[in-house]
C-alpha positions in Angstrom: 23.9 12.8 3.1 24.6 9.1 3.8 21.8 7.5 5.8 21.5 4.2 7.6 18.3 2.6 6.2 16.5 -0.5 7.4 13.9 -2.3 5.3 11.2 -4.2 7.2 9.8 -6.3 4.4 8.6 -9.7 3.2 11.4 -12.2 2.2 13.6 -10.6 -0.5 14.5 -13.8 -2.3 11.3 -14.4 -4.3 10.5 -10.8 -5.3 10.2 -9.8 -8.9 12.9 -7.2 -9.4 11.1 -5.7 -12.5 8.0 -4.9 -10.5 8.7 -4.8 -6.8 8.5 -1.2 -5.4 10.6 -2.0 -2.3 13.4 -3.3 -4.5 13.3 -0.1 -6.5 13.4 2.1 -3.4 16.4 0.1 -2.1 18.2 0.3 -5.4 17.8 4.1 -5.5 18.9 4.3 -1.8 22.1 2.4 -2.6 22.8 4.5 -5.6 22.6 7.6 -3.4 25.2 6.2 -1.0 22.9 5.0 1.8 23.7 2.0 3.9 21.1 -0.8 3.8 19.9 -3.3 6.4 17.1 -5.8 5.8 14.9 -7.8 8.1 11.5 -9.5 8.0 8.6 -8.5 10.3 9.0 -11.6 12.5 12.5 -10.5 13.4 11.4 -7.2 14.9 11.4 -7.2 18.7 11.0 -5.0 21.8 13.8 -6.0 24.2 14.1 -4.3 27.6 13.6 -0.8 26.5 15.1 -1.2 23.0 13.5 -1.8 19.6 15.7 -4.3 17.8 15.7 -6.4 14.7 17.7 -9.5 13.7 18.7 -9.1 10.0 21.4 -8.6 7.6 23.4 -5.8 5.9 22.0 -5.7 2.3 23.3 -4.9 -1.2 21.0 -5.1 -4.2 21.6 -5.4 -7.9 19.4 -5.6 -11.0 20.3 -9.1 -12.0 17.5 -11.8 -12.0 18.3 -14.7 -9.9 21.1 -12.9 -8.1 19.5 -9.6 -7.0 20.8 -9.3 -3.5 23.8 -10.0 -1.2 23.5 -10.3 2.5 26.2 -9.7 5.1 26.5 -11.5 8.4 23.4 -11.9 10.5 23.3 -9.4 13.4 20.9 -7.8 15.9 20.8 -4.1 15.6 19.2 -1.3 17.8 16.8 0.3 15.4 17.1 3.6 17.2 20.6 3.8 15.6 19.0 3.8 12.1 18.2 7.1 10.3 15.3 5.6 8.3 13.1 2.5 8.6 10.9 1.4 5.8 7.6 -0.3 6.8 7.1 -2.3 3.7 5.6 -5.7 4.4 2.5 -6.5 2.5 -0.9 -6.7 4.1 -3.2 -8.3 5.2 -3.6 -5.6 7.8 -3.9 -8.0 10.7 -2.9 -7.8 14.4 0.6 -8.9 13.5 0.9 -6.0 11.1 -0.6 -3.6 13.6 1.8 -4.8 16.4 4.8 -3.9 14.3 3.4 -0.3 14.0 3.1 -0.1 17.8 6.7 -1.3 18.2 8.1 1.1 15.5 6.2 4.0 17.2 8.8 3.7 19.9 11.7 4.9 17.7 9.8 7.3 15.4 10.3 10.2 14.7 13.9 10.3 16.0 14.3 7.5 13.5 12.1 8.3 10.6 9.7 5.5 9.9 8.2 5.6 6.4 5.3 5.7 6.3 4.6 7.1 9.8 3.4 3.9 11.7 0.9 5.7 13.9 -1.0 6.9 10.9 -0.6 3.7 8.9 -2.3 2.0 11.8 -5.1 4.6 11.9 -5.5 5.0 8.2 -6.0 1.6 6.7 -6.7 2.0 2.9 -10.4 1.1 2.9 -11.1 3.3 5.9 -9.2 6.5 5.2 -11.4 7.1 2.1 -14.4 7.5 4.4 -13.1 10.9 5.4 -13.9 12.1 1.9 -17.5 10.8 1.3 -18.0 13.1 -1.7 -15.1 11.6 -3.5 -16.0 7.9 -3.2 -18.8 5.8 -4.6 -21.7 4.7 -2.4 -20.0 2.6 0.3 -21.0 0.6 3.3 -18.9 -1.1 6.0 -20.9 -3.6 8.0 -21.0 -7.1 9.4 -24.7 -7.5 9.8 -26.2 -9.4 6.9 -29.5 -7.6 6.7 -27.7 -4.3 6.6 -25.6 -5.5 3.7 -28.7 -6.9 1.9 -30.4 -3.5 2.1 -27.4 -1.7 0.6 -27.3 -4.4 -2.2 -31.0 -3.9 -2.9 -30.6 -0.2 -3.1 -27.6 -0.1 -5.4 -28.0 -3.1 -7.6 -24.6 -4.3 -8.8 -22.0 -4.1 -6.0 -18.5 -5.1 -5.0 -18.1 -7.1 -1.8 -14.6 -7.6 -0.3 -12.7 -8.1 3.0 -12.1 -4.8 4.8 -8.4 -5.6 5.4 -7.5 -7.7 2.4 -5.1 -6.9 -0.4 -4.1 -7.8 -3.9 -7.6 -8.4 -5.1 -8.0 -11.5 -2.9 -11.6 -12.2 -1.8 -13.2 -9.6 -4.1 -16.6 -10.5 -5.5 -19.0 -8.8 -7.8 -22.7 -9.3 -6.9 -25.2 -8.5 -9.6 -28.6 -7.0 -8.8 -30.7 -9.8 -7.2 -27.7 -12.1 -6.8 -28.5 -14.8 -4.3 -24.9 -15.5 -3.2 -24.6 -12.7 -0.6 -25.7 -14.8 2.3 -23.3 -17.6 1.4 -20.4 -15.2 1.0 -21.3 -13.6 4.3 -21.3 -17.0 6.0 -17.9 -17.8 4.4 -16.3 -14.5 5.6 -17.8 -14.8 9.0 -16.2 -18.2 9.4 -12.7 -16.7 8.7 -12.8 -13.7 11.1 -14.9 -11.3 13.0 -14.2 -8.2 10.8 -16.8 -6.2 8.9 -17.0 -6.3 5.2 -16.9 -3.4 2.7 -19.5 -3.1 0.0 -19.4 -0.5 -2.7 -21.6 0.3 -5.7 -20.1 -1.4 -8.8 -18.5 1.1 -11.2 -18.8 -0.1 -14.8 -15.9 2.3 -15.7 -13.6 -0.4 -14.2 -13.7 -2.2 -17.6 -11.6 0.7 -18.9 -9.2 0.4 -16.0 -8.5 1.1 -12.3 -6.0 3.9 -12.1 -3.2 3.8 -9.6 -2.1 7.4 -8.8 1.2 7.7 -6.9 1.7 10.6 -4.5 5.0 11.5 -2.9 4.7 13.7 0.2 1.2 14.6 -0.8 1.9 15.5 -4.4 0.9 13.4 -7.4 3.8 12.3 -9.6 2.0 10.2 -12.1 -0.3 7.3 -12.7 -0.7 3.9 -14.3 -3.9 2.3 -15.6 -4.6 -1.3 -14.6 -6.9 -3.0 -17.0 -8.7 -6.2 -15.9 -7.9 -9.4 -17.7 -10.7 -10.9 -19.9 -13.5 -12.2 -17.8 -12.2 -10.5 -14.6 -13.7 -7.7 -12.6 -10.5 -7.2 -10.6 -7.8 -5.1 -12.1 -5.0 -5.8 -9.5 -1.7 -6.8 -11.2 -1.5 -9.7 -8.7 -4.4 -11.3 -10.4 -3.5 -10.5 -14.0 -4.4 -6.9 -14.5 -2.5 -5.3 -17.3 -0.6 -2.0 -16.6 -0.9 0.8 -19.2 0.4 4.3 -19.6 -2.2 6.9 -18.6 -2.3 10.7 -17.9 -3.7 12.4 -14.8 -7.1 13.9 -15.5 -8.4 17.1 -13.9 -10.6 14.9 -11.6 -7.5 13.0 -10.5 -5.7 16.2 -9.7 -8.8 17.5 -7.8 -8.8 14.3 -5.7 -5.1 14.6 -5.0 -5.5 18.3 -4.0 -8.1 17.3 -1.5 -6.3 14.4 0.2 -2.6 15.5 -0.3 -2.3 17.9 2.6 -3.6 15.3 5.0 -1.2 12.7 3.8 1.8 15.0 4.0 0.8 16.2 7.4 0.5 12.7 8.7 3.9 11.5 7.4 2.5 9.4 4.5 5.4 9.9 2.1 4.7 7.1 -0.4 1.0 6.6 -1.2 -0.9 5.0 -4.0 -4.5 5.8 -4.5 -7.0 3.9 -6.6 -9.4 5.8 -8.9 -12.1 4.2 -11.1 -13.7 6.7 -13.5 -14.3 9.8 -11.3 -14.3 8.0 -8.0 -11.7 7.4 -5.3 -11.9 3.8 -4.0 -8.8 3.3 -1.8 -5.9 5.2 -0.3 -3.0 2.7 0.0 -0.5 3.7 2.7 0.6 0.2 4.0 2.7 -1.1 1.1 1.8 0.7 -2.1 3.1 -0.5 -5.5 3.4 0.8 -9.0 6.8 2.7 -9.0 8.5 0.6 -11.6 5.6 0.6 -14.0 5.3 4.4 -13.8 9.0 4.9 -14.2 8.9 2.8 -17.4 5.9 4.5 -18.9 6.7 8.1 -18.0 10.4 8.2 -17.6 10.0 9.7 -14.1 12.4 8.6 -11.4 9.8 8.2 -8.7 12.2 6.5 -6.3 14.5 9.6 -6.5 11.5 11.8 -5.6 10.7 9.6 -2.6 14.3 9.8 -1.4 14.5 13.6 -1.9 11.4 13.9 0.3 12.9 11.6 3.0 16.3 13.3 2.9 14.6 16.7 3.2 12.8 15.5 6.3 16.0 14.1 7.8 17.8 17.4 7.1 15.1 19.6 8.6 
């Protein structure tokens, strides 16, 4: 089954081909005989009843410094594609949200992965709230006094932007820390969004586990260990990936959330687990495929494409 596949993603030139999950997905698609097209989110448009994108036919190869070839620039009607990958990185701002509204106009006749309606309605730090017994004590608020009360109750906490990514803007506040008001002032000067505060989990020193689910089923996990002197385990800020097995608790969490993800068209998802607690459900642009494939010898990209091809054939 040869499919026409468009990738809506950040610029392809600077990506790390040994770590980037979108590159790995494109590489597997090409190996399966699918035809690739690439464009950046700013090239997406609604034009008189059509959803179009200005971009380029794409070929990829695993050669550093020469990892892609583009055809001639052209404007295509995205309704003519079989699959569109929604793969630009957060932040989950109004620009991101607008692309999901536009792509809604061609989905599901053209299969958008992940389903843009539910990407829009299930941002990673909010979807977890539907599973309060699986997550650590959590507050989402903008009011400073409300945040202070949560901090006083739970002692050491993590404070971070509600729609951030990659570990940016994540702070650990110890019990009695006097910096909360200053941080609140800083964030309030940037945007009008609430903040998220969670009870600090000391188990993060042993790693923050990224579990990858394909069509609602767990396929494996990697452990991300914080660098010395860091609380954050994100690989963007120096976290070290390690091989790790799924625990019974991991499987229990996946069994709870998997049916919802599958039902809402969230084909490629990465969840974050610290100790026994679920902290995020990443649906916008999850990562970790290549690390998992190297550690476990699992062709995760193949499993993703098998799920997509199955949906297209249905």
